[in-house]
C-alpha positions in Angstrom: 98.6 167.7 34.8 99.1 164.7 36.7 100.0 164.6 40.4 103.7 164.0 41.8 105.1 162.6 44.6 109.0 163.2 46.1 110.3 160.3 47.1 111.8 162.2 49.8 111.6 162.4 54.0 110.3 165.6 55.4 110.3 166.4 59.0 107.8 169.1 60.5 108.9 169.9 63.8 105.4 171.2 65.0 105.4 173.4 68.4 102.7 171.7 70.5 100.2 174.2 72.5 98.8 173.7 75.0 94.6 173.3 75.5 94.2 174.1 79.5 92.4 177.2 80.3 92.5 179.7 82.7 90.1 178.8 85.8 91.0 181.7 87.8 93.4 184.7 88.3 95.6 182.8 90.6 96.8 179.8 88.3 99.4 180.7 86.5 102.3 177.9 87.1 101.3 175.8 84.8 101.2 178.4 82.0 104.7 179.4 82.5 105.7 175.5 82.3 104.5 175.1 79.1 105.5 178.2 77.4 109.1 177.4 78.3 108.7 173.9 76.6 107.7 175.2 73.9 110.7 178.1 73.3 112.6 175.1 74.1 111.2 173.1 71.2 111.1 176.1 69.1 114.9 177.2 69.7 115.9 173.5 68.5 113.4 173.9 65.1 115.6 177.2 64.8 118.7 175.5 64.6 117.9 173.2 61.9 116.5 175.4 59.9 120.0 177.7 60.3 121.9 174.5 58.8 119.8 174.5 55.9 119.8 178.6 55.6 123.9 178.1 55.6 124.0 175.5 53.2 123.9 176.9 49.8 124.4 173.2 47.7 121.7 170.2 48.8 124.2 168.1 47.9 126.9 168.7 50.8 125.6 168.0 54.4 126.8 169.5 57.7 128.6 166.7 60.9 128.9 168.4 64.2 131.7 165.6 65.0 135.4 165.4 64.0 137.1 163.5 61.3 136.6 159.6 61.4 138.8 157.4 59.2 136.5 154.9 59.0 133.6 157.3 57.5 136.2 158.0 54.6 135.9 155.3 52.2 137.2 157.6 48.6 140.8 157.9 48.1 142.2 160.9 49.5 144.2 163.3 47.2 145.6 165.7 50.0 144.6 167.0 53.7 145.6 170.1 54.4 146.7 170.6 58.3 145.4 174.3 58.2 148.0 176.7 60.5 149.7 173.8 61.2 152.8 171.3 60.2 153.2 168.1 58.0 151.9 165.2 60.6 152.1 161.3 59.4 150.0 158.8 61.7 151.5 155.6 61.0 148.6 153.6 62.3 146.4 154.9 60.0 148.4 155.3 57.5 147.0 159.3 57.1 149.6 161.8 55.8 149.0 165.3 57.0 150.3 168.3 55.1 151.6 171.2 55.7 149.6 174.3 55.6 151.5 176.5 52.1 148.6 176.7 49.9 147.5 179.7 51.6 147.2 183.3 50.4 146.8 185.7 53.2 145.2 185.3 57.0 147.2 184.1 60.5 147.6 181.2 62.4 146.2 180.4 65.9 146.6 177.2 68.1 145.0 176.4 71.6 145.9 173.7 74.4 142.5 173.2 75.4 140.5 169.8 74.8 138.6 169.6 71.7 135.0 168.2 72.4 134.1 164.8 70.4 137.1 165.4 67.9 137.3 162.1 65.9 140.3 160.1 65.3 142.9 163.1 64.9 141.6 165.7 67.2 145.0 167.7 67.0 143.5 168.8 63.2 141.5 171.2 65.1 143.8 172.6 67.8 145.5 174.8 64.5 143.4 177.1 62.3 143.9 180.2 59.8 142.1 182.8 60.2 142.1 186.4 58.5 140.7 187.0 54.9 142.3 184.3 52.8 142.1 182.0 50.5 143.5 178.4 49.1 144.5 177.5 45.7 145.2 174.0 44.8 147.3 173.5 41.5 148.7 170.8 39.2 145.4 168.5 39.6 144.6 165.8 37.3 141.4 166.9 35.2 138.0 164.9 36.7 135.7 165.1 39.7 136.7 165.5 43.6 135.0 165.7 46.9 136.1 168.5 48.7 135.5 168.5 52.8 136.0 171.8 55.3 137.1 171.5 58.8 135.7 174.3 61.1 136.0 175.1 65.0 135.7 177.7 67.1 138.7 178.2 69.5 138.5 182.1 70.1 135.5 183.0 70.9 134.7 179.6 72.7 132.2 181.9 75.0 129.9 183.1 72.5 127.7 184.6 72.1 126.3 184.4 68.8 127.3 186.4 65.6 130.8 187.3 66.9 132.0 184.7 63.5 130.0 185.0 60.8 131.5 184.6 57.1 130.6 183.2 53.3 132.7 180.2 51.7 133.4 180.0 47.9 134.7 177.1 46.2 135.5 177.6 42.2 133.7 181.0 42.9 130.1 179.2 43.6 129.5 180.2 47.1 129.2 176.9 49.1 128.1 178.6 52.3 126.2 181.4 53.4 126.7 183.6 56.6 128.3 180.5 58.5 128.3 180.9 62.6 130.1 178.0 63.8 129.7 178.9 67.7 125.7 178.9 67.0 125.7 175.8 65.3 127.8 173.1 67.7 129.7 175.7 70.4 133.2 176.4 71.3 135.7 174.2 71.1 133.5 171.7 68.8 134.4 170.8 65.4 132.0 170.9 62.6 132.6 169.3 58.8 131.2 170.0 55.8 131.5 167.6 53.3 130.9 166.0 50.2 131.1 168.9 48.0 131.5 167.9 44.3 133.9 169.5 42.5 135.1 169.3 38.8 138.7 170.5 37.9 139.2 171.0 34.4 142.5 171.2 32.2 144.3 174.2 34.2 144.1 171.3 37.2 143.1 174.4 39.6 140.9 174.1 43.0 140.4 177.9 44.7 138.5 177.9 47.7 137.8 181.7 49.3 136.6 182.8 52.7 135.1 186.5 52.8 134.1 187.6 56.1 130.6 189.5 57.3 131.2 189.7 61.1 134.8 188.9 62.3 137.1 186.9 60.8 136.7 183.9 58.9 138.1 180.9 60.5 139.6 176.8 59.0 141.2 173.9 60.8 141.4 171.5 57.6 140.8 171.2 54.1 140.6 167.4 52.8 140.0 166.7 48.7 139.3 163.1 48.1 139.0 161.8 44.6 135.2 161.1 43.9 134.1 157.6 41.3 131.9 158.2 38.3 129.2 156.2 38.5 127.0 157.8 41.1 127.4 161.3 39.9 124.0 161.2 38.5 122.4 159.6 41.4 124.0 162.1 43.5 123.2 165.2 42.1 119.4 164.4 41.3 116.2 163.7 43.1 113.4 162.0 41.0 109.5 162.6 41.2 107.5 159.2 41.3 103.7 159.4 39.2 101.2 158.3 41.0 99.3 156.6 38.1 102.7 154.8 36.3 105.0 155.0 38.8 107.1 156.8 36.5 110.2 158.3 37.6 110.8 162.0 36.4 114.2 163.4 37.2 114.4 166.6 39.6 117.0 169.1 39.2 119.3 170.5 42.4 117.6 174.3 41.9 114.3 172.6 42.3 115.3 170.5 44.7 116.3 173.5 46.8 113.2 175.3 45.8 111.2 172.4 47.3 113.4 172.6 50.7 113.0 176.6 50.6 108.9 176.1 50.0 109.2 173.3 53.1 110.6 175.5 55.3 108.6 178.7 54.2 105.5 176.1 55.4 107.1 175.6 58.8 107.3 179.2 59.6 103.9 179.6 58.4 102.8 176.9 60.5 104.8 178.3 63.7 103.0 181.7 63.2 99.8 180.2 63.0 100.4 178.4 66.2 102.0 181.3 67.7 99.2 183.8 66.9 97.1 180.9 68.5 98.9 181.3 71.9 98.7 185.1 71.8 94.9 184.4 71.4 94.9 182.2 74.5 97.0 184.6 76.5 94.9 188.0 75.6 91.6 185.5 76.9 93.3 184.5 79.9 94.4 188.6 80.6 90.7 189.4 80.1 89.8 186.7 82.9 92.5 187.9 85.0 91.7 191.8 84.5 87.6 190.8 85.6 88.5 189.1 88.3 91.1 191.7 89.7 88.2 194.2 89.2 86.1 192.0 91.4 88.5 192.0 93.6 89.1 195.7 94.1 85.2 196.0 94.5 85.8 193.8 97.5 88.7 195.3 99.1 86.6 198.9 98.4 83.8 197.4 101.2 86.6 195.9 103.4 88.1 199.5 103.7 84.7 200.8 104.3 84.1 198.6 107.0 88.0 199.3 108.6 87.8 202.9 108.7 84.6 202.6 110.3 86.4 200.0 113.1 89.3 202.4 113.0 87.4 205.8 113.9 85.6 203.8 116.5 88.1 202.6 118.3 90.3 206.0 118.1 87.0 207.6 119.6 87.4 205.2 122.2 91.5 205.5 122.6 91.4 209.8 122.6 88.5 209.2 126.0 90.9 206.9 127.5 94.0 209.0 126.9 91.8 211.8 128.7 91.4 209.9 131.9 94.8 208.6 131.9 96.0 211.9 131.8 93.9 213.1 134.7 95.0 210.5 136.7 98.7 211.3 136.0 98.0 214.7 136.7 96.4 214.2 140.0 99.3 211.6 140.8 102.3 213.6 139.9 100.5 216.4 142.0 100.1 214.2 145.0 104.3 213.0 144.3 105.5 216.4 144.0 103.8 217.9 147.0 104.6 215.2 149.3 108.6 215.5 148.1 108.5 219.1 148.4 107.5 219.1 152.0 109.6 216.5 153.7 112.7 218.2 151.7 111.9 221.7 152.9 111.6 220.3 156.9 114.9 218.1 156.5 116.7 221.3 154.6 115.5 223.5 157.2 116.9 220.9 160.2 120.0 221.1 158.2 120.1 224.8 158.3 120.1 225.0 162.0 122.6 222.4 162.4 125.7 224.6 159.9 124.6 227.9 161.6 125.1 226.5 164.8 128.7 225.1 163.6 129.2 228.7 161.9 128.4 230.3 165.0 131.4 228.4 166.9 133.9 228.7 164.2 133.6 232.4 164.1 133.6 233.3 168.0 137.2 231.4 167.3 138.4 233.3 164.6 137.0 236.6 166.2 139.5 236.0 169.2 142.6 235.0 166.2 142.1 238.4 165.0 141.8 240.0 167.9 145.4 238.6 169.0 146.9 239.0 165.8 146.5 242.4 165.0 149.8 243.9 167.0 151.9 241.5 164.7 150.3 243.5 161.1 152.1 246.2 162.1 155.4 244.4 161.9 154.8 242.9 159.0 153.4 246.1 157.2 156.8 247.8 158.1 158.9 245.0 156.8 156.8 245.0 153.5 157.5 248.8 152.9 161.6 248.4 153.1 161.2 245.3 151.0 160.0 247.5 148.0 162.1 250.2 148.5 165.3 247.7 147.9 163.4 246.1 145.0 162.9 249.3 143.8 166.9 250.1 143.8 167.5 246.9 142.0 165.5 247.1 139.5 167.3 250.5 138.3 170.8 248.6 139.1 169.1 245.7 136.7 168.6 248.1 134.0 172.3 249.8 134.0 173.4 246.2 133.8 171.4 245.3 131.1 173.2 248.6 129.1 176.3 247.8 130.3 176.3 244.3 128.8 174.7 245.2 125.7 177.6 248.3 125.4 180.2 245.5 126.0 178.9 242.9 123.6 178.8 245.3 120.7 182.2 246.2 121.6 183.3 242.9 121.2 181.5 242.4 117.9 183.6 245.1 116.6 186.8 244.6 117.7 185.9 241.1 115.8 185.7 243.4 112.7 182.3 244.9 111.5 183.1 242.5 108.1 183.5 239.0 109.2 184.6 236.4 106.2 184.5 232.6 106.6 185.3 230.4 104.5 183.9 226.6 103.6 184.8 223.9 101.2 182.8 221.4 100.1 183.7 217.7 99.6 184.3 216.2 96.2 181.1 215.2 94.4 180.1 211.9 92.5 181.5 213.3 88.8 184.7 214.9 90.1 185.3 211.4 91.9 185.0 209.8 88.7 186.7 212.0 86.5 189.5 211.5 89.3 189.9 215.3 89.9 192.9 215.8 92.7 192.3 218.0 95.6 194.2 221.2 95.9 192.9 222.7 99.1 195.0 222.0 102.0 193.4 222.2 105.7 196.3 221.6 108.1 196.1 225.2 109.5 192.6 225.4 109.3 191.8 225.7 113.2 194.4 229.0 112.9 191.7 230.3 110.1 194.5 229.9 107.3 193.6 227.9 104.0 196.1 226.3 101.9 196.3 226.9 98.2 198.1 223.3 96.1 198.2 224.5 92.3 200.4 222.6 90.2 203.7 223.8 88.7 203.3 226.5 91.2 204.2 227.6 94.7 201.7 227.1 97.3 199.3 230.0 97.9 198.0 231.1 101.8 194.8 233.0 102.4 194.0 234.1 106.2 190.2 234.3 107.0 188.1 234.3 110.3 187.3 231.0 110.4 188.0 227.8 108.0 185.7 225.0 107.7 186.6 221.9 106.4 184.7 219.4 104.4 183.3 217.4 107.3 182.3 220.6 109.0 178.2 220.3 109.6 175.6 223.3 109.7 175.9 223.0 113.7 179.5 224.6 113.6 178.9 226.7 110.8 175.9 228.6 112.4 177.6 228.6 116.3 180.5 231.2 115.1 177.4 233.2 113.0 174.9 232.6 116.1 176.4 236.0 118.2 175.4 238.1 115.1 171.7 237.5 115.7 172.1 238.9 119.6 173.2 242.2 117.5 170.0 242.3 115.5 167.7 242.4 118.7 169.9 245.2 120.0 168.8 247.3 117.1 172.0 246.9 114.7 171.4 246.1 110.9 173.1 242.5 109.8 174.0 241.1 106.6 174.9 237.9 106.0 175.8 236.2 102.5 177.4 234.0 100.8 179.4 234.0 98.1 181.2 231.5 95.4 181.1 229.7 92.0 178.4 227.7 90.7 177.6 224.2 92.6 180.0 225.5 95.8 177.2 224.9 98.0 176.0 228.1 98.7 172.0 227.4 99.1 173.3 224.5 101.7 174.7 226.8 103.6 172.1 229.2 104.0 169.0 227.3 103.0 170.0 223.6 104.3 167.2 220.7 103.9 164.3 219.9 106.5 166.8 217.3 108.0 169.8 219.9 108.1 169.1 222.9 108.4 170.9 226.2 107.4 171.8 229.8 108.3 168.6 231.0 107.3 166.3 229.0 109.7 168.6 228.4 112.5 169.0 232.3 112.5 165.3 232.8 113.3 165.2 230.0 115.6 167.9 231.9 117.5 165.9 235.1 117.3 162.8 233.5 118.5 164.8 231.9 121.7 166.5 235.3 122.8 163.4 236.9 122.1 161.9 234.8 124.6 164.5 234.8 127.1 163.8 238.6 126.9 159.7 238.7 127.3 159.9 240.3 130.8 162.1 243.3 129.7 161.5 243.7 126.0 158.8 242.5 123.6 159.7 242.2 120.4 158.0 242.1 116.9 159.1 240.2 113.7 158.4 240.0 110.3 159.7 237.9 107.3 159.9 239.2 103.4 161.3 237.0 100.8 162.3 238.3 97.4 164.5 237.5 94.7 167.0 240.0 92.0 166.4 238.5 88.9 167.5 239.7 85.7 168.2 243.3 87.7 164.4 243.0 88.7 163.2 242.7 92.1 160.6 239.5 92.4 158.6 239.1 95.6 158.6 235.8 96.3 155.5 235.2 98.5 153.2 237.2 96.2 150.6 234.6 95.5 149.8 235.9 92.0 152.1 237.3 89.6 151.9 241.0 89.0 153.2 243.2 86.3 153.9 246.0 88.7 157.3 247.2 89.0 158.9 246.7 92.4 161.4 249.7 93.1 163.9 250.9 95.9 162.9 253.9 98.0 163.9 255.7 101.3 162.1 255.8 103.7 161.5 259.1 106.5 163.9 256.9 109.0 166.5 256.7 106.4 166.0 252.6 105.7 165.8 251.6 102.1 162.7 249.4 101.4 161.0 248.2 98.4 157.9 249.5 97.9 154.8 246.8 97.9 156.8 244.1 98.8 155.0 241.6 101.1 156.0 241.3 104.9 154.8 237.9 106.8 154.5 238.4 110.5 156.0 235.2 112.4 155.2 234.1 115.6 156.8 230.8 115.8 159.6 228.8 114.3 157.0 226.5 112.2 155.3 229.5 110.5 158.8 230.6 109.9 160.0 227.5 107.8 156.7 227.8 105.6 157.5 231.2 104.6 161.4 230.2 103.8 159.5 226.8 101.9 157.3 229.0 100.1 160.2 231.4 98.9 162.5 229.0 97.8 159.8 226.9 95.6 159.3 230.4 93.8 163.0 231.2 93.0 164.2 230.7 89.4 166.7 227.7 88.6 168.6 226.9 85.8 171.1 224.0 84.2 174.4 224.5 82.8 177.5 222.5 82.1 178.6 223.5 85.8 175.6 222.7 88.0 172.4 220.8 86.9 170.4 223.0 89.4 172.0 226.2 89.5 170.3 229.2 91.2 169.9 232.0 88.2 169.1 234.7 91.3 170.1 236.4 94.1 167.4 235.0 96.9 167.1 237.6 99.4 165.1 237.0 103.4 164.6 240.4 104.9 163.8 239.7 108.7 163.0 243.4 110.3 163.1 243.3 114.3 160.9 245.9 115.8 161.8 246.0 119.9 160.3 248.2 122.9 161.8 248.0 126.3 159.3 247.6 128.9 161.4 249.2 131.1 162.7 252.5 130.1 160.1 253.1 127.0 163.2 252.6 124.5 162.4 251.6 121.2 164.4 250.2 117.9 164.1 249.1 114.3 166.5 246.7 113.0 167.2 244.7 110.0 168.7 241.4 109.1 169.8 240.5 105.5 170.6 236.6 104.3 171.8 236.4 101.0 171.9 233.5 99.1 174.0 235.1 96.2 173.6 233.2 92.5 177.0 231.9 91.8 179.9 234.0 89.9 180.7 231.7 86.7 182.7 231.8 83.5 180.6 232.3 80.4 183.1 230.5 77.8 183.0 227.4 80.6 179.6 227.6 81.6 179.0 227.3 77.7 174.9 229.4 77.8 173.0 230.5 75.2 170.1 232.3 74.7 168.0 233.3 78.0 170.7 231.4 80.3 173.0 234.0 78.6 171.4 237.2 79.7 171.0 235.4 83.1 174.9 234.5 83.6 175.8 238.7 82.0 173.3 240.5 84.7 174.7 237.9 87.7 178.0 239.0 86.9 177.1 242.3 86.3 175.6 242.6 90.0 178.4 241.1 91.5 181.2 243.2 89.9 178.8 246.1 91.4 179.4 244.2 94.6 183.5 244.1 94.3 183.2 247.9 93.3 180.8 249.1 96.4 183.4 246.4 99.0 186.8 248.1 96.7 185.3 251.8 97.4 184.6 250.9 101.4 188.2 249.2 101.7 189.8 252.5 100.2 187.7 255.0 102.3 186.2 256.5 98.8 183.7 259.5 99.4 181.6 258.2 96.9 180.2 254.5 97.7 178.8 253.4 93.9 175.3 251.3 95.6 173.0 252.0 92.8 175.0 250.5 90.3 173.1 247.4 90.8 169.9 246.1 92.6 171.9 244.1 94.7 174.0 246.5 96.2 171.4 249.5 96.9 169.2 246.4 98.6 171.9 246.3 101.0 173.1 249.7 101.4 171.6 250.0 105.1 174.0 246.9 105.8 176.9 247.6 104.2 177.4 251.0 105.2 177.7 252.3 108.9 177.2 250.9 112.3 176.1 247.5 110.5 177.6 243.8 111.2 178.0 241.9 108.0 179.3 238.8 107.7 180.5 237.0 104.7 180.4 232.9 103.6 183.1 232.5 100.8 182.1 229.1 99.2 184.7 227.2 97.2 185.2 224.0 95.6 188.4 221.7 96.5 188.6 220.4 92.2 191.4 220.9 90.6 189.1 221.9 87.8 188.0 224.8 89.5 191.1 226.1 90.4 190.5 229.7 88.6 187.3 230.1 90.0 188.8 228.9 93.4 191.2 231.8 93.4 189.2 234.6 92.4 187.2 233.6 95.4 189.5 233.6 97.9 190.7 237.1 96.9 187.7 238.8 96.6 186.8 237.0 100.2 190.1 238.6 101.0 189.7 242.1 99.8 185.9 242.1 101.8 188.1 241.2 104.9 190.3 243.9 104.5 187.7 246.4 104.9 186.6 248.3 108.4 183.1 249.7 108.8 181.8 252.3 111.5 183.3 253.8 114.0 185.2 250.2 115.2 188.3 249.1 113.8 190.2 245.7 114.1 192.7 244.9 116.8 195.4 243.0 116.1 196.2 242.1 119.9 194.0 239.6 121.1 194.5 239.6 124.2 192.1 242.5 124.8 189.5 240.5 123.3 190.3 238.0 125.8 189.9 240.3 128.9 186.4 241.4 127.6 185.0 238.3 126.8 185.6 236.9 130.7 184.0 240.9 131.5 180.9 240.0 129.9 180.7 236.8 131.3 181.1 237.9 134.5 178.4 240.7 134.1 176.4 237.7 132.4 176.7 235.7 135.8 175.9 238.5 138.1 173.5 239.3 135.8 171.4 236.0 136.1 172.2 236.3 139.6 170.4 238.9 140.3 167.4 238.5 137.9 167.0 235.0 140.4 166.8 237.5 143.3 164.7 239.9 142.1 162.5 237.7 141.2 162.3 235.9 144.1 161.9 239.2 146.2 159.1 240.1 144.1 157.5 236.8 144.6 157.7 237.2 148.7 156.3 240.9 148.5 153.6 239.8 146.5 152.5 237.1 148.7 152.9 239.5 152.0 150.5 242.2 150.6 148.3 239.5 149.9 148.4 237.9 153.4 147.9 241.4 154.8 145.0 242.4 152.6 143.3 238.8 153.4 143.8 239.5 157.1 142.0 243.0 157.0 138.8 241.1 154.7 138.7 238.7 157.3 138.6 240.6 160.8 135.6 243.1 158.9 133.9 240.1 157.7 134.0 238.4 161.1 132.8 241.1 162.8 129.7 241.5 160.5 128.9 238.1 160.5 128.5 237.9 164.3 125.8 240.8 164.4 124.5 239.0 161.3 124.6 235.3 163.4 122.9 236.5 166.4 119.9 238.2 164.3 119.7 234.8 162.5 119.2 232.4 165.5 116.5 235.0 166.8 114.4 234.1 163.4 115.2 230.6 163.6 114.1 229.8 166.7 110.5 231.8 165.4 110.4 229.6 162.3 111.4 226.2 163.7 108.2 227.0 166.1 105.9 227.8 162.5 107.6 224.7 161.0 106.1 222.3 163.7 102.8 224.1 163.3 103.0 223.3 160.4 103.9 219.5 159.9 101.3 218.5 162.4 98.9 220.0 159.5 100.7 218.5 156.2 100.6 214.7 158.2 96.4 215.1 158.6 96.8 216.2 154.7 98.7 213.1 153.8 96.2 210.8 155.4 93.3 212.6 153.1 96.0 212.2 150.4 96.2 208.7 150.6 92.5 207.3 150.8 92.1 209.8 147.4 95.0 207.5 145.9 94.0 204.1 146.6 90.5 205.0 144.7 92.7 206.4 142.0 94.5 203.5 142.0 91.5 201.0 141.4 90.3 202.9 138.5 93.5 203.2 136.5 93.2 198.8 137.0 89.5 199.2 135.5 90.9 201.6 132.3 93.9 199.4 131.8 91.3 195.7 131.2 89.5 198.0 128.7 92.6 199.4 126.8 93.6 195.7 126.7 90.0 194.5 125.2 90.3 197.4 122.7 94.0 196.0 121.9 92.9 192.7 121.0 90.6 194.3 118.4 93.1 196.2 116.9 95.2 193.1 116.3 92.3 191.3 114.7 92.0 194.5 112.0 95.8 194.9 111.2 95.3 190.9 110.6 92.7 191.6 107.9 94.3 194.7 106.4 97.6 192.4 105.8 95.6 189.7 104.2 93.8 192.1 102.0 97.8 193.7 101.3 98.8 190.2 100.1 95.7 189.5 98.0 96.8 193.7 96.0 100.3 191.7 95.4 99.3 188.8 94.4 97.4 190.3 92.0 99.8 192.7 90.8 102.4 190.0 90.2 99.8 188.1 87.9 99.0 191.0 85.9 103.0 191.2 85.0 103.3 187.7 84.3 100.6 188.1 81.5 102.0 191.2 80.1 105.8 189.7 79.9 104.2 186.4 78.4 102.2 188.3 75.9 105.2 190.5 74.8 107.4 187.5 74.4 104.8 186.1 72.0 104.9 189.2 69.9 108.5 189.7 69.8 108.6 185.9 68.3 106.2 186.6 65.5 107.6 189.4 64.6 111.1 187.5 64.2 109.3 185.3 62.3 107.8 187.6 59.9 110.9 189.3 59.2 112.6 186.1 57.8 109.8 184.8 55.9 110.1 188.8 54.1 113.8 188.2 53.6 113.5 184.7 52.4 110.9 186.2 49.9 113.3 188.9 49.0 115.5 186.5 47.8 115.9 186.7 44.3 117.6 183.1 43.6 114.1 181.7 45.1 112.0 183.6 42.6 114.1 182.5 39.5 113.8 178.8 40.8 110.0 179.2 41.5 109.6 179.7 37.3 111.8 177.0 36.8 109.5 174.7 39.0 106.6 176.0 37.6 107.5 175.2 33.5 108.6 171.4 34.4 105.3 170.9 36.2 103.9 172.0 32.7 105.2 169.4 30.9 103.3 166.0 30.5 103.9 162.2 31.5 103.9 159.5 28.9 103.1 156.3 30.5 
């Protein structure tokens, strides 16, 4: 068989290798630079191989630039601007058609500049992406060239492999695993040109894009008419016979197989070069390892010498330290003894001077005490008279206190044991927007009269103890309720509760806000102020419990964990009605009170209805237990204060509630009606009071009857929309006001009340003045007693000191003579010690010189150690570099082997190889 030679130009990308060898373990920089250069050349060759692997048709080619009109000589049938609008360039007579031939996909555009965009860069600023295809119909039969224009305008910063796809034209794969970014990068165009397509009688060209990783993308499609005559030349290649110079036609499939063979040859050559480089690096690593072992042996020898030197220096240091310590001990002892004797001598001289001064002072005081003894007798008799007067004042003060309490409680009883205050809220935003009118008249509010103006009927008038207009604030409301707090401290039960329709401000009156406190907080604040004023005569213990009556069940609002245990009301041995198992919080200041009130209000049950969005669905009850002990006569009292925020009275038809809210409303109305029954029974002075008909009235039994003081706030709405509920609340409050509890009855004549008030004011002023005089007398008495005691003690102590000083003077005289003798002896010793000290200082200087010499030797050894450490670090770095380079080479070899295996698995290559073998078998006839 004759030999043939292919008339095509082939380019071999050989990777240059370095012939330099490693002469030692410390010369690596040159090898690193050579490896980097080889790597860059390998990357360039890999890019060329990528283009070859992506092109499935050998006649077409990839151009990494934009469209140039000068390069296009054929007739352009159509140029579709993919993802863009129709444009016409007048200068070049180019007509870009609108994107209307597609099926599927989306449009995307960019405003960034396109690098190397050619004559028409705007076609690369828009694209179609997704899974889509183009269909061009009504083309005349014949041959055409199809050019595809690509650009990466989304993943402009990479990395590679983010967008990989196939391109099929007439169901024939044109591009395989196309990755635009890996070839040209971001915002740079790329063209597939000169793909020849033959159109049959149907006149259709079908271009389909199929994604592998990510979505396909195309910016433009150009269809050119192909000339007929060079078709055979473009499609075929020729072999030339070496003997007769005859040309043999080579089909495109065989050409593609030849290209694949050439690429495999390139890869085999690269593998061979990399394997030789790997072998060189292993030899270099071995040489470096040998040099490292030699260096380690030298290091071991140096370390042995260093250890010997260190041991010698260490032994010398120990001897020097011992000698230095002995010298320091001798010098410190000498200095200590010297300071001690000097201090003792100075101290003795100072003590002698002080004793002489004290002797003179004591003698003067003794004379003064002898002269002041007659005046002391007069002072003692005067003090005894003051003590007797003080006892009489104490008795009178206790009597005045009892009288004041009695008069104060009488005043409260004359006002009525059940007092009723009426408070009206202002119109809210909803009522103002709806245009509801005000039906409440406040003209006679200062006299306790409230008028109601219903439409179409006469004016109704209600009389109460106090009427508050919407302009009155929380301070005005509490000012009238404050006197009841004093009754609690005096041992009386008090109950203050708020009654009214839902949404009339009961909770605001009782609790208030953090900026505008209500009755609850102000009551406790008043309690602590009054208890503080009486702390010298009465001690108080105040505890607070918060509970609610919800659906006729008692709930402890201060309990941290919810328990299934049912709370029941029981009567104690002292007659009080208590709830077993309720939590009582002891409070000592107003800050603790606020924390307790906040915890209770946050745990309270609320809900919404047509009248109020945040309606209270339970009766909140704050119980304050006050235990008092009179420090003057030992009397003990126990009183209870109930502060009750009742749930809103409401009509079921108006609230329009269902389910659980309906059950709550029924229980609320049932308990309020039970309260009305109790009030009516008390008003009629019935023999049986139905306290047990409800949990609410059962709890308030101690405060609604007997000697208890009761205050009711009736809350009403001024709106005409709530007229029915307002009238029912006012009627109920009028019935409550007619009740008389206990021995006190209401008195119509107000002059008696005025007299009692004046007498109380006089008693208060007199008691305050007497308190002040008592305090002054007690202070004077205590001062006189202390002065008398101190004078007696001073007189006795002065006599004893005189005797002691006489004995001390005799001792000091003997001690002074002995100290003079000791001073003479110490001076002689000091002279001998000075001579010893000078000799020791000379020895210390010699030892310091020796220490300096040893320090110099140690510095030299430290420099030698640092050099050894530097050598070890350099060796370790070089070993790590050699390991990393060998690992990189092994990875490169593995990648190339995997690529070869993939190419060998390709079924198309095996078929083409068989065809080439068959073509090589036929003879050439010259």
